[in-house]
C-alpha positions in Angstrom: -32.3 45.8 6.5 -28.5 45.8 7.0 -27.1 44.6 10.3 -23.7 45.7 11.6 -21.1 43.0 11.2 -18.9 41.7 14.0 -15.5 40.1 13.7 -15.1 37.1 16.1 -11.4 36.7 15.4 -8.6 36.1 17.8 -7.7 39.8 18.0 -8.6 39.9 21.7 -7.1 36.6 22.6 -3.4 36.2 23.6 -1.5 33.4 25.4 0.5 34.1 28.5 4.1 32.8 28.7 2.7 29.9 30.8 0.2 29.0 28.0 -2.9 30.5 29.6 -5.4 32.1 27.3 -6.0 35.7 28.1 -8.9 37.8 26.8 -8.0 41.4 26.6 -11.5 42.8 26.2 -14.5 41.0 27.6 -17.9 42.0 29.1 -18.0 40.0 32.3 -21.2 41.4 33.8 -24.0 43.9 33.3 -26.3 45.8 35.5 -29.4 43.6 36.0 -31.3 41.5 38.4 -29.9 38.0 38.6 -30.7 34.8 40.5 -28.2 33.5 43.1 -28.5 30.6 45.5 -28.1 31.8 49.1 -24.8 29.9 49.4 -23.4 31.9 46.5 -23.9 35.2 48.3 -20.9 36.3 50.4 -21.8 36.3 54.1 -25.0 34.4 53.5 -25.1 32.7 56.9 -24.6 36.0 58.7 -27.4 37.5 56.6 -29.7 34.6 57.6 -30.2 33.3 54.0 -31.1 29.7 53.1 -28.4 28.0 51.1 -30.7 26.4 48.6 -33.1 29.3 48.2 -32.8 31.4 45.1 -32.5 35.2 45.7 -32.9 37.8 43.1 -30.0 40.3 43.4 -29.5 43.6 41.6 -26.0 44.1 40.1 -25.4 47.8 40.6 -23.6 49.4 37.6 -21.5 51.7 39.9 -20.3 48.8 42.0 -19.6 46.7 38.8 -17.4 49.6 37.5 -15.5 49.9 40.8 -14.9 46.1 40.9 -13.8 45.7 37.2 -10.1 46.0 37.8 -10.2 43.2 40.5 -11.2 40.8 37.7 -8.0 41.4 35.6 -6.1 38.2 35.1 -8.7 36.0 36.9 -10.0 32.8 35.4 -13.5 32.7 33.9 -15.6 29.9 35.4 -18.7 28.1 34.2 -20.1 27.9 37.7 -20.0 30.1 40.8 -17.3 28.4 42.9 -14.5 29.9 44.9 -11.1 28.8 43.5 -7.5 29.4 44.3 -4.1 28.7 42.6 -3.6 25.7 45.0 -7.1 24.3 44.2 -7.8 25.1 40.6 -10.7 23.0 39.1 -9.8 22.9 35.4 -13.1 21.2 34.5 -15.1 24.5 35.2 -12.5 27.0 34.0 
């Protein structure tokens, strides 16, 4: 059986003038049910969620498509953690 080949070259990787790696094409998320700690869910206190309880949330494909442009230029993180330019944890970026 023949399998389609994929090229994992640097064709989608470019560096910004500041030296940041930019990925021009990347699948960030897909529609599925995923586990999140209560504390990772926006508004978790108001929703009455427990911070250390794991909740299974559905990622709606329509909502993902609508939010896709908001991810442009944002850093990719290894963990769910809010970050800002003033407090940028390089160890998880």
